[in-house]
Structure formats: structure tokens, C-alpha cells
C-alpha positions as CSV (number, residue, x, y, z in Angstrom):
1,X,0.2,-0.1,0.4
2,X,1.6,3.5,-0.8
3,X,1.2,6.6,1.2
4,X,-1.5,8.0,-0.4
5,X,-4.0,5.1,0.0
6,X,-3.0,4.8,4.1
7,X,-4.0,8.2,4.4
8,X,-7.2,7.9,2.7
9,X,-8.1,5.1,4.9
10,X,-7.0,6.5,7.9
11,X,-9.4,9.7,6.9
12,X,-12.0,7.4,6.4
13,X,-11.8,5.9,9.4
14,X,-11.7,9.0,11.2
15,X,-15.0,10.6,9.3
16,X,-17.2,7.1,10.7
17,X,-16.1,7.2,13.9
18,X,-17.1,11.4,14.2
19,X,-20.4,10.5,12.2
20,X,-20.6,7.3,15.3
21,X,-20.3,9.3,17.9
22,X,-22.6,12.2,16.9
23,X,-25.1,9.5,16.4
24,X,-24.6,8.2,20.0
25,X,-25.0,11.4,21.7
26,X,-28.4,12.0,19.3
27,X,-29.4,8.9,20.6
28,X,-28.5,9.5,24.0
29,X,-29.9,12.9,24.5
30,X,-33.5,11.6,22.6
31,X,-34.0,8.5,25.2
32,X,-33.4,11.1,28.3
33,X,-35.7,13.3,26.9
34,X,-38.8,13.3,29.8
35,X,-41.1,11.4,29.1
36,X,-39.9,10.0,25.6
37,X,-40.3,5.8,27.0
38,X,-41.9,6.7,30.5
39,X,-45.2,7.8,28.8
40,X,-45.6,4.8,26.2
41,X,-45.2,2.7,29.2
42,X,-47.4,4.5,31.3
43,X,-50.3,4.8,28.6
44,X,-49.8,1.0,28.2
45,X,-50.2,0.3,32.0
46,X,-53.3,2.3,32.1
47,X,-54.9,0.6,29.2
48,X,-53.9,-2.7,30.7
49,X,-55.7,-1.8,33.8
50,X,-58.7,-1.0,31.8
51,X,-58.4,-4.4,29.4
52,X,-58.4,-6.2,33.3
53,X,-61.1,-4.2,34.7
54,X,-63.4,-5.1,31.7
55,X,-62.6,-9.1,32.1
56,X,-63.4,-8.7,35.9
57,X,-66.3,-11.1,36.5
58,X,-69.2,-9.2,38.2
59,X,-72.0,-10.9,40.6
60,X,-74.9,-9.9,37.8
61,X,-76.0,-13.3,36.0
62,X,-78.0,-13.3,32.9
63,X,-79.0,-17.0,32.1
64,X,-77.9,-18.5,34.7
65,X,-73.9,-16.9,33.5
66,X,-72.0,-14.1,35.6
67,X,-71.3,-11.6,33.2
68,X,-67.9,-10.1,32.9
69,X,-67.4,-6.0,33.6
70,X,-67.8,-5.1,29.7
71,X,-70.8,-7.1,29.4
72,X,-72.6,-6.0,32.3
73,X,-72.1,-2.3,30.7
74,X,-73.6,-3.4,27.9
75,X,-76.7,-5.1,29.9
76,X,-76.9,-1.8,31.8
77,X,-77.2,0.4,28.7
78,X,-80.0,-1.8,27.6
79,X,-81.5,-2.9,30.7
80,X,-79.9,-1.2,33.7
81,X,-81.3,-4.5,35.7
82,X,-79.6,-7.8,36.4
83,X,-82.2,-10.7,36.1
84,X,-79.6,-12.3,39.5
85,X,-77.1,-11.6,41.3
86,X,-77.4,-7.8,41.6
87,X,-80.6,-6.0,43.0
88,X,-81.3,-2.6,42.2
89,X,-79.4,-0.7,39.5
90,X,-76.8,-2.4,37.7
91,X,-75.5,1.2,36.8
92,X,-75.1,1.7,40.7
93,X,-73.4,-1.4,41.0
94,X,-71.2,-1.2,38.2
95,X,-70.1,2.1,39.6
96,X,-69.2,1.2,43.2
97,X,-67.2,-2.1,41.5
98,X,-65.1,0.4,39.5
99,X,-64.5,2.7,42.1
100,X,-63.6,-0.8,44.4
101,X,-61.3,-2.0,41.9
102,X,-59.6,1.1,40.6
103,X,-59.0,2.2,44.5
104,X,-57.7,-0.9,45.4
105,X,-55.9,-1.3,42.2
106,X,-54.0,2.4,42.0
107,X,-54.7,3.5,45.6
108,X,-55.4,6.9,44.9
109,X,-55.5,9.6,48.0
110,X,-53.9,12.3,50.1
111,X,-50.1,11.6,50.0
112,X,-50.1,9.4,47.3
113,X,-48.7,9.6,44.0
114,X,-52.5,9.6,42.2
115,X,-54.5,12.4,43.3
116,X,-57.7,10.9,41.9
117,X,-59.4,9.5,38.8
118,X,-62.3,9.5,36.3
119,X,-64.2,6.4,34.6
120,X,-67.0,7.2,32.1
121,X,-68.6,5.0,29.8
122,X,-70.7,6.2,27.5
123,X,-73.4,5.4,24.8
124,X,-74.8,7.4,21.8
125,X,-77.8,8.5,23.8
126,X,-76.7,8.5,27.5
127,X,-74.0,8.0,30.2
128,X,-73.8,4.4,31.8
129,X,-71.0,5.2,34.1
130,X,-70.4,8.4,35.4
131,X,-67.6,8.6,38.3
132,X,-65.3,11.6,39.3
133,X,-63.2,10.7,42.3
134,X,-60.4,13.4,43.3
135,X,-58.5,13.4,46.2
136,X,-60.7,10.6,47.7
137,X,-62.7,13.2,50.1
138,X,-66.6,13.9,50.4
139,X,-67.1,17.3,48.6
140,X,-63.6,17.1,46.4
141,X,-65.3,17.2,42.8
142,X,-62.3,18.2,40.7
143,X,-58.7,18.0,40.4
144,X,-56.7,20.4,42.6
145,X,-54.4,22.7,40.8
146,X,-51.8,20.7,42.1
147,X,-52.4,17.9,39.8
148,X,-52.7,16.7,35.9
149,X,-54.2,14.6,33.8
150,X,-51.8,11.8,34.1
151,X,-52.9,9.0,31.8
152,X,-56.2,8.1,29.9
153,X,-57.0,4.7,28.3
154,X,-60.1,4.9,25.9
155,X,-61.9,1.3,24.7
156,X,-64.7,1.0,22.6
157,X,-67.4,-1.6,24.1
158,X,-69.5,-2.0,21.1
159,X,-73.3,-0.9,20.5
160,X,-71.9,2.5,20.7
161,X,-70.6,2.7,23.7
162,X,-66.9,3.7,25.0
163,X,-65.1,3.7,28.2
164,X,-62.6,6.2,29.3
165,X,-60.2,6.0,32.1
166,X,-58.2,8.9,33.7
167,X,-55.5,9.0,36.2
168,X,-54.6,12.0,37.5
169,X,-51.3,12.4,39.5
170,X,-50.2,14.5,42.1
171,X,-47.6,17.4,41.3
172,X,-46.8,18.8,44.6
């Protein structure tokens, strides 16, 4: 190899090394960007929670079979009664069940990372479930200025019904 080709080879290697370093620095900055990977993880966490809640088996029986939460919401939109297992309004039962599942799973409240939550199941005509719990204290009906809407998951259930779960994070 002559001297000129050796110099060209060294120059080429130097250029490749500089480009690789610039790429790694850029990649590091993008991965450290606040919320870049955390947000995707949290969104899927809230979405997975909503999926699990929809599969929860309720006490409502129709034709001798217990309905899961999703099917019970659809039943509540059509009749608001359960043929067995639940006395009274099926909507009221589902709201209380949703509160229990959410509070046992996310544990919102004073001194905790999550201030509150909203759960809404809406059909094209009316609301089926409408829960807004903030601060988990009597009389608190909206998020405080020291909270933010943290993550939202929304799922279509069929028959024009959509359920939305929103979690509020405490900022202070």
C-alpha cells in the first residue's frame, strides 16, 4: 500500500468514527428526553388496567351465567337490571364495583402519587357509568391545581359504547 492510500483510509475511518459519535450523542439525548419512554410505558399500564377491569367477573347473572364487567356495561345500557345476583340498579352496582377495583389497584388519595380518577362509559344516547373521584375526600369534585391529567385509556365496547379511564397525578 502506498502512503496516499493509507492516508485516505485513515481519513475515512476518522469520518466514520466522528459520525458514529454524533449518532450516539443524538441517541442518548433522545432517550433521556423527559417522558420519551416513560409515557409509553404508563399509557400501556393504564390501558392494561382498563382491559383487566373489563374482564373482571361481576355478580350479575344473565341466563345463569355471570357477566364480565364489559358485558354488564352493555346490559346496563339496554335494561339497567340484572336478572340475578344484583338487586337494584345495575348502573349503580357497576359504578361501585369500578370504584372498588380502581381504589384497590391505584390506591389514590392524600399523600399518594395519584390524586384521583375518572371513569366514564358512554353510549351514543346516555351515560352508563360516570365516576369522578378526586382527592378521595367527601366534597372534592375536581382535580386540584397541584395535579395533572396523567394518563387516559379509551376502549370501544360495542353497541356504540365507549369507556374512558383517566388517572390524575399529584404534582406537589
